[in-house]
C-alpha positions in Angstrom: 102.6 114.9 91.3 99.1 114.3 93.4 98.0 113.8 90.3 100.5 110.9 89.5 100.2 109.1 93.1 96.6 108.8 92.5 96.9 107.8 89.2 99.2 104.9 90.7 97.1 103.9 94.0 94.1 104.0 91.8 97.0 100.8 89.9 97.8 99.0 92.8 93.6 99.0 94.1 92.3 97.5 90.5 95.9 95.6 90.2 94.9 94.2 93.8 91.8 92.9 92.6 92.1 90.0 91.0 94.0 88.7 94.3 91.0 89.4 96.6 89.1 87.8 93.4 90.4 84.8 94.5 88.9 83.1 98.0 85.5 84.5 96.9 85.0 83.2 93.9 87.2 80.9 92.5 88.0 77.6 94.0 91.8 78.1 93.8 93.4 75.7 97.1 95.2 78.8 100.0 98.3 78.4 100.2 98.2 79.8 95.9 96.2 83.7 97.4 97.8 83.7 100.6 101.4 83.4 98.7 99.9 86.4 96.1 97.7 87.7 98.7 101.0 88.2 100.9 104.0 89.1 97.6 100.5 91.7 97.2 100.8 93.0 100.0 104.6 93.0 100.1 104.4 94.8 97.7 102.7 97.4 98.7 105.6 97.9 102.1 108.1 98.3 98.9 106.4 101.0 97.2 105.6 103.2 100.2 109.0 102.7 101.4 110.2 103.8 98.1 111.1 107.4 96.8 108.0 108.7 95.5 109.3 109.4 92.6 108.3 106.8 88.8 111.8 105.5 88.0 111.5 104.3 90.6 108.1 102.6 91.5 108.4 101.4 87.7 109.9 98.1 89.3 106.7 98.1 92.0 104.3 98.4 89.8 105.5 95.8 87.2 106.1 93.4 90.2 101.8 93.8 90.8 100.8 93.8 87.1 102.9 89.6 87.0 100.9 89.3 90.0 97.8 90.3 89.1 98.2 87.5 85.4 99.4 84.6 88.3 96.2 85.7 89.5 94.2 85.6 86.8 96.5 83.0 85.7 95.5 80.5 88.7 92.0 81.4 88.6 91.9 79.9 84.5 93.9 76.9 85.7 92.0 75.8 88.8 88.4 76.4 86.8 89.6 73.8 84.9 89.5 71.5 87.0 
């Protein structure tokens, strides 16, 4: 069980990196990356309060993937302009 929790923790850290990188290396407006950062924080809170099972962690991990994909898409969108 410890190994699964460790893998989920590493995945969460890697999924948060695109959002953390938005204000540092891109031209994405503040309101966009702030909104994505708030969503990531809410997902962390939900993940910590839920049961530590694979089934309960699935939707939260999917949320992290969606937020990371939105961060990459916002970065690419504002890089074009």
